[in-house]
C-alpha positions in Angstrom: 275.7 -66.7 203.1 273.6 -66.3 200.0 273.6 -70.1 199.4 272.4 -70.6 203.0 269.6 -68.1 202.5 268.4 -69.9 199.3 268.5 -73.3 201.1 266.4 -71.8 204.0 263.9 -70.4 201.5 263.6 -73.7 199.7 263.0 -75.5 203.0 260.3 -73.0 204.0 258.6 -73.5 200.6 258.7 -77.2 201.0 257.2 -76.9 204.5 254.4 -74.8 203.2 253.7 -77.3 200.4 253.7 -80.2 202.9 251.2 -78.3 205.1 248.9 -77.7 202.2 249.1 -81.4 201.2 248.3 -82.3 204.9 245.3 -80.0 204.9 244.0 -81.6 201.7 244.5 -85.1 203.2 243.0 -84.6 206.6 241.0 -87.6 207.8 238.1 -86.6 210.0 237.5 -90.1 211.4 241.1 -90.4 212.5 241.0 -86.9 214.0 237.8 -88.0 215.9 239.6 -91.1 217.1 242.3 -88.8 218.6 239.8 -86.3 220.0 236.2 -87.6 220.3 235.0 -84.1 221.1 235.4 -83.3 217.4 232.5 -85.7 216.7 230.3 -83.0 218.3 230.6 -80.9 215.1 230.0 -77.3 215.9 229.9 -78.1 219.7 233.7 -78.4 219.5 235.4 -76.1 221.9 237.6 -73.1 220.9 241.3 -73.7 221.4 243.1 -70.7 222.9 246.5 -72.2 222.1 247.1 -69.4 219.6 250.5 -69.0 217.8 252.3 -65.7 217.4 250.8 -63.9 214.4 252.8 -62.6 211.4 254.4 -59.1 211.7 253.0 -56.3 209.5 255.1 -54.5 207.0 257.5 -51.9 208.3 255.8 -48.6 209.1 252.2 -50.0 209.3 250.3 -49.7 212.6 246.9 -51.2 213.5 244.1 -48.6 213.9 240.7 -50.5 213.4 239.1 -53.9 213.8 236.0 -55.3 212.2 234.8 -58.5 213.9 232.1 -61.2 213.6 232.0 -63.8 216.4 229.9 -66.7 217.2 228.3 -67.0 220.7 230.2 -68.8 223.4 229.9 -72.4 224.4 226.3 -73.4 225.1 224.1 -76.4 226.0 222.4 -78.5 223.4 219.3 -76.6 222.3 216.6 -79.4 222.5 215.0 -79.8 225.9 213.1 -82.9 224.6 216.4 -84.7 223.9 217.4 -84.4 227.5 214.0 -85.6 228.7 213.6 -88.5 226.2 217.0 -90.0 227.0 216.3 -89.9 230.7 212.8 -91.3 230.2 214.1 -94.2 228.1 216.7 -95.2 230.7 214.4 -94.8 233.7 211.6 -96.7 232.0 214.0 -99.5 231.2 215.3 -99.5 234.7 211.7 -99.8 236.1 211.1 -102.9 233.9 214.5 -104.5 234.7 215.7 -104.1 231.1 218.9 -102.3 231.7 222.2 -104.1 231.4 225.0 -103.4 233.9 226.4 -101.0 231.3 223.0 -99.3 230.9 222.6 -98.9 234.6 226.0 -97.2 234.7 224.9 -94.8 232.0 221.6 -94.0 233.8 223.4 -93.2 237.1 225.9 -90.9 235.4 223.1 -89.3 233.3 221.0 -88.7 236.4 223.9 -86.7 237.9 224.2 -84.4 234.9 220.6 -84.0 234.0 219.8 -81.3 236.6 222.6 -79.2 235.0 220.8 -79.5 231.6 217.1 -79.5 232.5 215.4 -76.2 231.4 218.8 -74.9 230.2 218.6 -75.9 226.6 220.6 -73.5 224.4 221.8 -71.5 227.4 225.3 -69.9 227.3 227.5 -71.9 229.7 230.2 -70.8 232.1 232.8 -71.9 229.5 231.1 -69.6 227.0 231.7 -66.6 229.2 235.3 -67.6 229.9 236.0 -68.0 226.1 234.8 -64.4 225.5 236.8 -63.0 228.4 239.9 -64.6 226.9 239.3 -63.5 223.3 238.6 -59.9 224.4 241.7 -59.9 226.6 243.8 -61.1 223.7 242.4 -58.5 221.4 243.1 -55.7 223.9 246.6 -57.0 224.6 247.5 -57.5 220.9 246.1 -54.0 219.8 246.6 -51.7 222.8 246.9 -48.7 220.4 243.3 -49.2 219.3 241.8 -49.1 222.8 243.6 -46.1 224.3 241.8 -43.6 226.5 238.2 -43.1 225.5 238.2 -45.0 222.2 234.8 -45.9 220.8 233.6 -49.5 220.4 230.3 -50.5 218.7 228.9 -53.9 219.6 225.8 -55.5 218.1 224.2 -58.9 218.6 221.4 -61.0 217.3 218.3 -61.1 219.5 219.1 -64.6 220.8 219.9 -64.5 224.5 223.1 -66.5 224.3 224.4 -64.1 221.7 223.4 -61.0 223.8 225.2 -62.5 226.8 228.2 -63.3 224.7 228.3 -59.6 223.6 228.0 -58.5 227.2 230.9 -60.8 228.3 233.2 -59.6 225.6 232.5 -55.9 226.2 232.7 -56.3 230.0 236.2 -57.7 229.6 237.2 -54.7 227.4 235.9 -52.3 230.0 237.9 -54.2 232.7 241.0 -53.6 230.6 240.1 -49.9 230.1 237.1 -48.5 232.0 237.4 -45.3 229.9 236.3 -47.0 226.7 233.0 -45.7 225.2 231.1 -48.9 224.4 227.7 -49.0 222.8 225.7 -52.2 222.8 222.6 -53.2 220.8 220.4 -56.2 220.1 217.6 -55.4 217.8 215.6 -56.6 214.8 216.9 -53.6 213.1 220.4 -55.2 212.7 219.2 -58.8 212.1 219.3 -58.6 208.3 223.2 -58.7 208.4 223.8 -60.3 211.7 221.7 -63.3 210.7 221.0 -63.0 207.0 219.3 -66.3 207.0 216.4 -64.9 209.1 213.2 -63.5 207.7 214.5 -60.0 208.7 216.5 -60.3 205.4 214.2 -59.3 202.6 216.0 -61.8 200.3 214.8 -64.7 202.4 211.5 -66.5 201.8 209.7 -68.5 204.4 210.9 -71.8 203.0 214.5 -70.6 202.9 214.7 -70.0 206.7 216.6 -72.2 209.1 219.7 -74.4 208.6 217.6 -77.5 209.2 214.6 -76.2 207.1 212.2 -79.0 206.5 211.5 -77.8 203.0 215.2 -77.8 202.0 216.1 -79.6 198.8 218.7 -81.7 200.5 216.5 -83.0 203.3 215.4 -86.3 201.6 219.0 -87.3 200.9 220.1 -86.3 204.4 217.4 -88.7 205.9 218.4 -91.4 203.4 222.0 -91.0 204.4 221.2 -91.3 208.1 219.0 -94.3 207.5 221.6 -96.1 205.5 224.6 -95.3 207.7 223.4 -95.3 211.3 223.2 -98.4 213.4 221.2 -97.5 216.6 221.4 -101.1 217.8 225.2 -100.7 218.1 224.6 -98.1 220.8 221.6 -99.5 222.6 222.2 -103.3 222.5 225.0 -103.0 225.1 222.6 -100.9 227.3 219.2 -102.7 227.0 218.1 -106.3 227.1 215.1 -105.6 225.0 215.3 -103.1 222.2 211.6 -103.0 221.5 211.3 -100.5 224.4 212.8 -97.9 222.1 209.7 -97.5 220.0 207.6 -96.9 223.0 209.5 -93.7 223.8 210.3 -92.5 220.3 212.2 -94.6 217.9 215.8 -96.0 217.9 217.1 -93.5 215.3 215.7 -90.4 217.0 216.8 -91.6 220.5 220.3 -92.4 219.2 220.6 -88.9 217.8 219.2 -87.4 221.0 221.9 -89.2 223.0 224.6 -88.1 220.6 223.4 -84.5 220.7 223.3 -84.5 224.5 226.8 -85.9 224.8 228.1 -83.6 222.1 227.2 -80.5 224.2 228.7 -81.8 227.5 232.1 -80.4 226.6 230.7 -76.9 226.7 229.5 -77.0 230.3 232.2 -76.5 232.9 229.9 -77.8 235.6 230.0 -81.3 234.0 233.2 -83.3 234.1 231.8 -86.5 232.5 231.8 -86.7 228.7 230.0 -90.1 228.2 231.6 -90.6 224.7 232.4 -94.2 225.8 228.8 -95.2 225.4 228.9 -94.7 221.6 231.2 -97.0 219.7 233.8 -95.2 217.6 232.5 -96.5 214.3 229.0 -95.3 215.1 230.3 -92.0 216.4 232.0 -91.4 213.1 228.8 -92.2 211.2 226.8 -89.9 213.4 229.4 -87.1 212.8 229.2 -87.8 209.0 225.4 -87.3 209.0 225.4 -84.1 211.1 228.3 -82.7 209.2 226.6 -83.3 205.9 223.6 -81.3 207.1 225.8 -78.2 207.7 227.6 -78.7 204.4 224.4 -79.1 202.3 222.7 -76.2 204.2 225.3 -73.4 204.3 228.4 -74.4 202.4 229.6 -74.6 198.8 227.0 -77.3 197.8 225.9 -76.8 194.2 223.6 -79.9 193.9 220.8 -78.8 196.2 220.9 -75.1 196.9 222.7 -73.8 193.8 224.6 -71.4 196.1 221.4 -69.7 197.3 221.9 -70.2 201.0 225.5 -69.1 201.3 224.7 -66.2 199.0 222.5 -64.6 201.7 225.6 -63.8 203.6 226.4 -61.0 201.2 224.6 -58.6 203.6 227.0 -59.5 206.4 230.0 -58.8 204.1 228.4 -55.6 202.8 228.0 -54.3 206.4 231.7 -55.0 207.0 232.7 -53.1 203.9 230.3 -50.2 204.4 231.3 -49.6 208.0 235.0 -49.9 207.3 234.6 -47.3 204.6 232.9 -44.8 206.9 235.1 -45.6 209.9 238.4 -45.3 208.0 237.2 -41.9 206.7 236.0 -40.6 210.1 238.3 -42.4 212.6 235.3 -42.4 214.9 235.4 -46.1 215.9 238.3 -48.3 217.1 236.3 -51.5 216.7 233.0 -52.9 215.3 232.0 -56.1 217.1 229.2 -58.4 215.8 227.9 -61.4 217.7 225.9 -64.1 216.0 226.1 -67.7 214.8 228.4 -70.3 213.3 226.4 -70.7 210.0 227.0 -67.1 209.1 230.8 -67.6 209.3 230.5 -70.8 207.3 228.8 -69.0 204.5 231.2 -66.0 204.7 234.0 -68.4 204.1 232.3 -69.7 200.9 231.4 -66.1 199.9 235.0 -65.0 200.3 236.5 -68.2 198.7 238.6 -68.8 201.8 240.7 -71.9 202.4 239.0 -74.1 199.8 235.5 -73.8 201.4 234.1 -72.5 198.1 234.9 -75.8 196.4 231.9 -78.2 196.0 232.3 -81.9 196.8 231.7 -84.4 194.1 230.0 -87.1 196.2 228.2 -87.1 199.6 230.8 -89.5 201.0 233.6 -87.0 200.4 232.0 -84.2 202.5 233.3 -85.5 205.9 237.0 -84.9 205.0 236.6 -81.7 202.9 234.1 -79.8 205.0 234.7 -80.3 208.7 232.2 -78.6 210.9 234.4 -78.9 214.0 236.5 -76.3 212.3 233.7 -73.9 213.3 233.8 -74.3 217.1 232.0 -72.5 219.9 233.2 -68.9 220.1 234.7 -69.0 216.6 235.6 -65.4 215.5 236.8 -63.5 212.5 238.8 -60.3 212.9 239.6 -58.1 210.0 242.4 -56.0 211.4 243.3 -52.7 209.6 246.7 -51.2 209.4 247.9 -47.8 208.1 251.2 -46.1 207.4 252.1 -42.4 207.5 251.2 -42.0 203.9 247.6 -43.2 204.7 247.9 -46.5 202.8 245.6 -49.1 204.4 246.2 -52.8 204.7 243.9 -55.5 206.1 244.5 -59.0 207.4 242.1 -61.7 208.4 242.4 -63.6 211.7 240.3 -66.6 212.1 240.1 -67.8 215.7 243.1 -65.5 216.3 245.2 -67.2 213.7 246.4 -65.8 210.4 244.2 -66.9 207.5 245.1 -66.3 203.8 242.7 -64.5 201.5 242.4 -65.5 197.8 243.9 -62.3 196.5 247.6 -61.2 196.0 249.2 -60.0 199.3 251.1 -56.7 199.5 254.4 -58.5 199.5 254.0 -59.6 203.2 252.1 -62.8 203.7 248.6 -62.4 205.2 248.5 -58.6 204.6 246.4 -57.2 201.7 245.8 -53.8 200.3 242.3 -52.6 201.5 241.3 -51.6 198.0 242.2 -55.0 196.6 240.2 -56.8 199.3 237.3 -54.3 199.0 237.1 -54.7 195.2 237.3 -58.5 195.5 234.5 -58.5 198.1 232.2 -56.3 196.0 232.7 -58.7 193.1 231.7 -61.6 195.3 228.8 -59.7 196.6 227.6 -59.1 193.1 227.9 -62.8 192.3 225.9 -63.6 195.5 223.1 -61.2 194.5 222.9 -62.7 191.0 222.6 -66.2 192.5 219.7 -65.1 194.7 218.0 -63.4 191.8 218.3 -66.5 189.6 217.3 -69.2 192.1 214.1 -69.9 193.9 213.2 -70.8 197.5 212.2 -74.5 198.0 208.5 -75.1 197.5 206.3 -76.0 200.4 205.8 -79.8 200.3 204.2 -82.2 202.7 
């Protein structure tokens, strides 16, 4: 029996090693070949196929959740991209410059355009559905937390899609238990930690703001990368008999990226059952993904070449809020859950700040980014849940769920995988916060340049 147990243990260890090797060897282009929606980077849709989570140590019961979630699935946020693509195709049609393939794209694009026009950035029906499901799962998995008139505090950034996401999530909790006491707020007063990259954060200077900040140190290399990699003619030559028309509307590079962005967002809208990926050749689709993915990495991830850590360091305020409220809520027992609703870039930076799953490791060369930092791992409705457990002796453990799946933290566990002593996690977090603060103090915002 003992020999059999040892063999099973060895097999389990080998399986874990093989999984870690697989994670290190992931090939983003091959994953996009298998699932083109992943090329849409952060427009990728949340997968609710969630495995059963690990069991807590014996005697520990859940009593509190601290959450940060991204808004639900939304439309692409640039109205001009919708309009320019339609203008290009209709102008070409009027001059007889569309190929048969181009005419097909125009007819299909005309059908979906009314569902996108004047709805740039709007929360989609699938975004509501995602939040209903995540809230239902939270209630089902932790019924002890949401008994009777338990208190739940929900806060959102002031962006409409985030406010609606908060409303959808809390509405579902109230459907599960109408007796819950739920407070909701969306205010500039909470923006310093809900979106620490905004000017509401006193650490942030005007040239720091925005993930696509025109002053950012990495912008020149990003544009050089796009110019060297992208082949707009590979997209438009099959559609148009004369490519010179592109420059009349905008230019080939901008129009290609507009079409790519429009198509990326279609997966989010349940009213649209046409994905249009077939109009972008696979090789060019991968190159577009590589460019957009690099922008997220250089802006908010572990990059050391351009930002020196300054951008991800701003997320210390989000982590500090999680720590502070957990301290007070553990002591008082007043709240069952703290819910925060914001944006993907905050969670990206939290992963760097907390040194989770290798996201704190910088990449040696731009060409390596695509396989090390994969922005489709931060999908619509992504969410982090710090779930707290306590035993009769009052000892507190915490676990991290990322998109409702167990995620390992870079500290020793309590002897049970994925469960960590609160004091250990708290001390580690405060050390990382101190590091982030020192990075901000020792770096400068990008200068204003023409």
